[in-house]
C-alpha positions as a printed NumPy array, in Angstrom:
array([[ 15.124,  -5.148,  18.386],
       [ 11.929,  -6.414,  20.479],
       [ 10.268,  -3.787,  22.546],
       [ 10.109,  -4.952,  26.261],
       [  6.592,  -5.9  ,  27.558],
       [  5.146,  -3.789,  30.419],
       [  4.586,  -6.172,  33.29 ],
       [  3.055,  -4.655,  36.811],
       [  5.734,  -5.379,  39.345],
       [  4.641,  -3.781,  42.54 ],
       [  4.593,  -6.874,  44.378],
       [  6.961,  -9.908,  43.554],
       [  6.037, -12.535,  45.606],
       [  8.667, -15.338,  46.346],
       [  7.592, -19.155,  46.953],
       [ 10.197, -21.884,  47.283],
       [ 10.221, -24.793,  44.185],
       [ 10.254, -27.288,  46.98 ],
       [  6.829, -26.918,  48.261],
       [  3.916, -27.968,  45.963],
       [  1.242, -26.416,  48.921],
       [  2.878, -22.781,  48.789],
       [  2.918, -22.609,  44.586],
       [ -0.563, -24.16 ,  44.246],
       [ -1.898, -21.05 ,  46.957],
       [  0.064, -18.533,  45.21 ],
       [ -1.432, -19.647,  42.233],
       [ -4.976, -18.527,  43.633],
       [ -3.333, -14.944,  44.855],
       [ -4.448, -12.129,  42.641],
       [ -0.74 , -10.482,  42.343],
       [  1.053,  -9.1  ,  39.611],
       [  4.311, -11.118,  39.881],
       [  5.451, -14.228,  41.347],
       [  8.988, -15.935,  42.159],
       [  9.287, -19.862,  42.165],
       [ 12.588, -20.172,  43.865],
       [ 15.361, -22.502,  43.296],
       [ 17.842, -20.605,  45.342],
       [ 17.887, -19.842,  48.776],
       [ 14.235, -21.295,  49.615],
       [ 15.291, -24.584,  48.816],
       [ 17.94 , -26.848,  50.382],
       [ 20.982, -28.164,  48.322],
       [ 19.354, -31.755,  48.379],
       [ 15.999, -30.388,  47.103],
       [ 17.155, -28.035,  44.212],
       [ 16.949, -30.782,  41.498],
       [ 13.868, -32.551,  42.544],
       [ 12.119, -28.84 ,  42.933],
       [ 13.082, -27.988,  39.183],
       [ 10.491, -30.573,  38.112],
       [  8.309, -29.057,  41.023],
       [  8.293, -25.77 ,  39.054],
       [  7.687, -27.019,  35.869],
       [  4.809, -28.999,  37.103],
       [  3.394, -26.025,  38.828],
       [  3.946, -23.552,  35.896],
       [  2.142, -25.983,  33.727],
       [ -0.644, -27.166,  35.473],
       [ -2.251, -24.304,  38.061],
       [ -3.769, -21.102,  36.466],
       [ -1.747, -18.28 ,  37.223],
       [ -4.612, -15.84 ,  35.459],
       [ -2.977, -12.608,  35.319],
       [  0.042, -12.843,  37.405],
       [  3.74 , -12.561,  35.77 ],
       [  5.599, -16.351,  36.108],
       [  9.125, -15.996,  37.365],
       [ 11.752, -18.519,  38.133],
       [ 14.92 , -17.618,  40.533],
       [ 17.846, -19.745,  39.231],
       [ 20.681, -20.303,  41.341],
       [ 23.456, -18.175,  40.682],
       [ 26.448, -18.932,  37.897],
       [ 28.784, -19.49 ,  40.579],
       [ 27.079, -23.055,  41.816],
       [ 26.867, -25.772,  39.732],
       [ 22.991, -25.661,  38.736],
       [ 22.553, -22.458,  37.501],
       [ 22.862, -23.777,  33.626],
       [ 20.495, -27.067,  34.31 ],
       [ 18.455, -24.737,  36.4  ],
       [ 17.691, -22.741,  33.138],
       [ 17.92 , -25.432,  30.439],
       [ 14.92 , -27.931,  32.645],
       [ 12.689, -25.318,  33.221],
       [ 12.8  , -23.708,  30.119],
       [ 12.123, -26.92 ,  28.218],
       [ 10.289, -28.159,  30.598],
       [  7.599, -25.023,  30.699],
       [  8.339, -23.242,  27.442],
       [  5.296, -20.497,  26.865],
       [  4.287, -20.851,  30.847],
       [  7.311, -18.86 ,  31.648],
       [  7.763, -15.048,  31.293],
       [ 10.865, -14.055,  33.364],
       [ 14.121, -15.726,  34.496],
       [ 15.627, -14.09 ,  37.734],
       [ 19.083, -14.294,  37.853],
       [ 20.749, -13.455,  41.53 ],
       [ 24.123, -12.403,  42.113],
       [ 25.264, -11.279,  39.034],
       [ 28.359,  -9.866,  39.475],
       [ 29.052,  -8.143,  35.706],
       [ 27.36 ,  -7.598,  32.453],
       [ 28.78 , -10.586,  31.245],
       [ 26.814, -12.555,  33.948],
       [ 23.517, -11.077,  32.31 ],
       [ 24.536, -11.51 ,  28.615],
       [ 25.595, -15.436,  29.344],
       [ 21.937, -16.08 ,  30.236],
       [ 20.913, -13.842,  27.292],
       [ 22.868, -16.006,  25.179],
       [ 21.728, -19.25 ,  26.64 ],
       [ 17.785, -18.341,  26.24 ],
       [ 18.336, -16.891,  22.539],
       [ 19.742, -20.536,  22.014],
       [ 17.073, -22.406,  23.636],
       [ 14.015, -20.033,  22.681],
       [ 15.295, -20.775,  18.773],
       [ 15.68 , -24.596,  19.757],
       [ 12.153, -25.07 ,  21.12 ],
       [ 10.28 , -22.498,  18.392],
       [  9.209, -20.268,  21.337],
       [  6.772, -17.209,  20.063],
       [  8.078, -15.145,  22.868],
       [ 10.995, -13.533,  24.532],
       [ 11.32 , -15.016,  27.755],
       [ 13.098, -11.784,  30.17 ],
       [ 15.553, -11.235,  32.803],
       [ 15.137,  -9.604,  36.192],
       [ 18.531,  -9.265,  37.814],
       [ 19.557,  -9.121,  41.418],
       [ 21.813,  -6.848,  42.818],
       [ 23.422,  -8.161,  45.901],
       [ 26.833,  -7.512,  46.058],
       [ 29.096,  -4.932,  46.402],
       [ 30.907,  -5.615,  43.042],
       [ 27.418,  -5.353,  41.69 ],
       [ 26.407,  -2.163,  43.209],
       [ 29.658,  -1.175,  41.87 ],
       [ 28.525,  -2.328,  38.435],
       [ 25.308,  -1.626,  38.598],
       [ 25.487,   0.95 ,  35.314],
       [ 27.017,  -1.693,  33.02 ],
       [ 24.871,  -4.489,  34.325],
       [ 21.549,  -2.152,  33.633],
       [ 22.622,  -2.036,  30.211],
       [ 23.993,  -5.548,  29.49 ],
       [ 21.058,  -7.06 ,  27.428],
       [ 17.693,  -5.222,  25.534],
       [ 16.49 ,  -9.034,  27.562],
       [ 16.507,  -7.197,  30.803],
       [ 13.804,  -5.884,  32.421],
       [ 14.27 ,  -5.161,  35.795],
       [ 17.136,  -4.57 ,  38.446],
       [ 16.471,  -5.708,  42.181],
       [ 17.937,  -4.703,  45.72 ],
       [ 18.581,  -7.52 ,  47.16 ],
       [ 19.668,  -6.329,  50.895],
       [ 20.067,  -9.62 ,  52.671],
       [ 23.189, -10.793,  50.795],
       [ 24.177,  -7.141,  49.987],
       [ 24.337,  -6.413,  53.845],
       [ 26.663,  -9.567,  54.384],
       [ 28.83 ,  -8.484,  51.401],
       [ 29.173,  -5.136,  52.861],
       [ 29.792,  -5.947,  56.31 ],
       [ 26.332,  -4.042,  57.479],
       [ 24.797,  -4.986,  60.844],
       [ 21.295,  -5.588,  60.914],
       [ 19.018,  -8.032,  62.789],
       [ 16.086,  -8.471,  60.297],
       [ 16.348,  -8.583,  56.081],
       [ 15.558,  -5.312,  55.157],
       [ 15.077,  -3.485,  58.612],
       [ 17.58 ,  -0.835,  60.184],
       [ 17.995,  -1.831,  63.271],
       [ 18.355,   1.557,  64.544],
       [ 20.392,   3.349,  61.686],
       [ 19.512,   7.316,  61.46 ],
       [ 17.15 ,   7.562,  58.477],
       [ 17.11 ,   5.168,  55.469],
       [ 20.289,   2.746,  55.798],
       [ 19.518,   1.47 ,  51.863],
       [ 18.849,   5.295,  50.511],
       [ 22.266,   5.398,  48.561],
       [ 21.735,   2.098,  47.374],
       [ 18.427,   1.861,  46.195],
       [ 18.839,   5.536,  44.526],
       [ 21.851,   4.112,  42.58 ],
       [ 20.341,   0.859,  41.297],
       [ 17.203,   2.907,  40.492],
       [ 19.115,   6.083,  38.497],
       [ 20.801,   2.714,  36.474],
       [ 17.46 ,   1.567,  35.947],
       [ 16.131,   4.26 ,  34.71 ],
       [ 18.96 ,   5.504,  32.483],
       [ 18.448,   2.006,  30.503],
       [ 14.518,   2.212,  30.573],
       [ 14.331,  -0.738,  32.689],
       [ 12.257,  -0.843,  36.314],
       [ 13.749,  -1.221,  39.81 ],
       [ 12.421,  -2.74 ,  42.254],
       [ 12.712,  -3.467,  45.984],
       [ 13.6  ,  -6.662,  47.801],
       [ 12.357,  -8.384,  51.041],
       [ 11.746,  -7.581,  54.552],
       [ 12.1  , -10.137,  56.654],
       [  9.772,  -9.112,  59.331],
       [  6.178, -10.211,  58.113],
       [  4.287,  -9.466,  61.394],
       [  5.2  ,  -5.883,  61.34 ],
       [  3.009,  -4.286,  58.425],
       [  3.634,  -0.778,  59.317],
       [  7.251,  -1.069,  59.183],
       [  6.769,  -2.82 ,  55.558],
       [  4.882,  -0.263,  54.648],
       [  7.262,   1.973,  55.465],
       [  9.621,   0.601,  53.648],
       [  7.647,   0.665,  50.924],
       [  6.837,   4.145,  50.657],
       [ 10.441,   4.841,  50.705],
       [ 11.726,   3.073,  47.611],
       [  8.635,   4.337,  45.937],
       [  9.658,   7.691,  46.556],
       [ 13.321,   7.093,  44.818],
       [ 11.282,   5.733,  41.84 ],
       [ 10.833,   1.824,  42.157],
       [  7.923,   0.373,  40.56 ],
       [  6.961,  -2.395,  43.711],
       [  8.9  ,  -4.483,  46.323],
       [  8.918,  -8.162,  47.26 ],
       [  6.49 , -10.313,  49.641],
       [  8.377, -13.06 ,  51.469],
       [  4.665, -14.308,  53.06 ],
       [  1.054, -13.68 ,  51.061],
       [  0.604, -11.014,  53.833],
       [  2.825,  -8.437,  52.334],
       [  1.124,  -9.02 ,  48.796],
       [ -1.892,  -6.393,  48.996],
       [  0.165,  -4.205,  51.322],
       [  2.938,  -3.822,  48.041],
       [  0.315,  -4.053,  45.438],
       [ -1.62 ,  -0.881,  47.528],
       [  1.71 ,   0.967,  48.281],
       [  2.653,   0.922,  44.352],
       [ -0.8  ,   1.857,  43.29 ],
       [ -1.477,   5.634,  43.105],
       [ -4.617,   6.953,  44.842],
       [ -7.263,   7.585,  42.475],
       [ -7.643,  11.147,  43.585],
       [ -4.11 ,  11.959,  42.747],
       [ -4.609,  10.221,  39.329],
       [ -7.651,  12.523,  38.645],
       [ -5.462,  15.768,  39.51 ],
       [ -2.311,  14.744,  37.696],
       [ -4.786,  14.688,  34.841],
       [ -6.744,  17.647,  34.851],
       [ -2.898,  19.045,  35.23 ],
       [ -2.006,  17.818,  31.882],
       [ -5.183,  18.992,  30.313],
       [ -4.638,  22.185,  32.153],
       [ -1.238,  22.528,  30.384],
       [ -2.071,  21.224,  26.991],
       [ -4.652,  23.887,  26.567],
       [ -2.134,  25.993,  27.501],
       [  0.046,  25.212,  25.019],
       [ -2.846,  25.736,  22.333],
       [ -2.944,  29.046,  23.375],
       [  0.932,  29.418,  22.723],
       [  1.571,  29.557,  26.404],
       [  4.432,  27.716,  28.636],
       [  3.424,  27.624,  31.388],
       [ -0.179,  27.928,  33.567],
       [ -1.879,  28.432,  36.996],
       [ -3.109,  24.952,  37.989],
       [ -4.396,  25.054,  41.515],
       [ -3.011,  27.96 ,  42.817],
       [  0.731,  27.069,  41.299],
       [  2.568,  27.743,  38.081],
       [  3.065,  24.139,  35.926],
       [  5.345,  23.477,  33.09 ],
       [  6.445,  20.71 ,  31.193],
       [  9.006,  19.692,  34.074],
       [  5.614,  19.781,  36.413],
       [  4.108,  17.343,  33.506],
       [  6.646,  15.082,  33.324],
       [  6.304,  14.306,  36.453],
       [  3.172,  13.695,  37.126],
       [  3.14 ,  11.523,  33.869],
       [  4.859,   9.402,  35.725],
       [  1.73 ,   8.755,  38.01 ],
       [ -0.723,   8.696,  34.783],
       [  1.67 ,   5.758,  33.544],
       [  0.969,   3.916,  36.238],
       [ -2.183,   4.306,  36.817],
       [ -2.948,   3.679,  33.019],
       [ -1.258,  -0.051,  33.373],
       [ -2.728,  -0.726,  36.563],
       [ -6.312,   0.026,  34.97 ],
       [ -7.122,   2.95 ,  36.887]])
C-alpha cells in the first residue's frame, strides 16, 4: 500500500478554470495548494471548454512547490466522469489531486478511486493521484466516518459550509459567516468532520469565507478551525492566501518551546522518570503528544 504524501494545505486557493488570466496569476503565487475549478465557479456553457484551459495551465505554467488540484463536478451531473478522464489524460504527471464535491457516501469516493486506478494503469503514471472530498450535504455529514474510511487514496476532508447551509436550512447572509449566531455556528460540523479525518489518518480543511474584504473575520475563522485540528482553510481571493498560511503556521517561539519540552521529557525518560517539571508545570507523555503535532507541522513547513 502506498503511503499518503504529506502535502501542506494551510491555504487552498480556488481558481475558476474558465479564466486563463486567473490561473496564470495563481501559478505565480507562493502558496501551498491550488484547485482549478470546474464546478461552482464555471458556468454550464463553459464547463467543457474549461477542461482544456485547465490542462493547458497545468502543463505550461510553472507552479513551483504548489500542489495542483482540479475540482470536478459532482457525480450527479453529466460532466463528472469526463472531467476526470480529460483532465487526467491531458495533465498526467502535472496533476496531484482530484477534488470531489458533494460526496454523499463512501461509494462515491470509491468510484473516483477505481476510475483513477484504471487511468493510472492505462497511462503508466508513476505517481498516485490523491483525492480530496468536500463534505457539504447533511447526508454526507451523517456518513462522514464511512467517507473518511472509504479508500487509502483519500487525503483530505473539506467542510463546504456554503452548500451545507442550504442542505440543513441554515440562514446566513455570507458563506462562512455566522450571521449573528451566538458562538461558532460551525463548531459541531467542523469538530465532527475533523474527528473522522484524524481517526483515519487524513487531514481536515475548512471551506470558504466569502467576504474577502474582512480580513479580521477571516483570521478568526482560521483560528477557530485551527484550534479544532484542521490544517488549513480555503481562499476565494488572493488576498486571503497569506492570511491563511500565517494562521496555520506555528509561531517560532512556540516551536522552540515545544522542542525544549520534548527534549526535557526525553531526558526524564532516560532517568527512569515518567514526568518532569518544565516551565513551572508538570509534563508527561500526554503533554508531549500535544506539542508533537506542532513540531511535526513546523518540520513540514521547514521551520
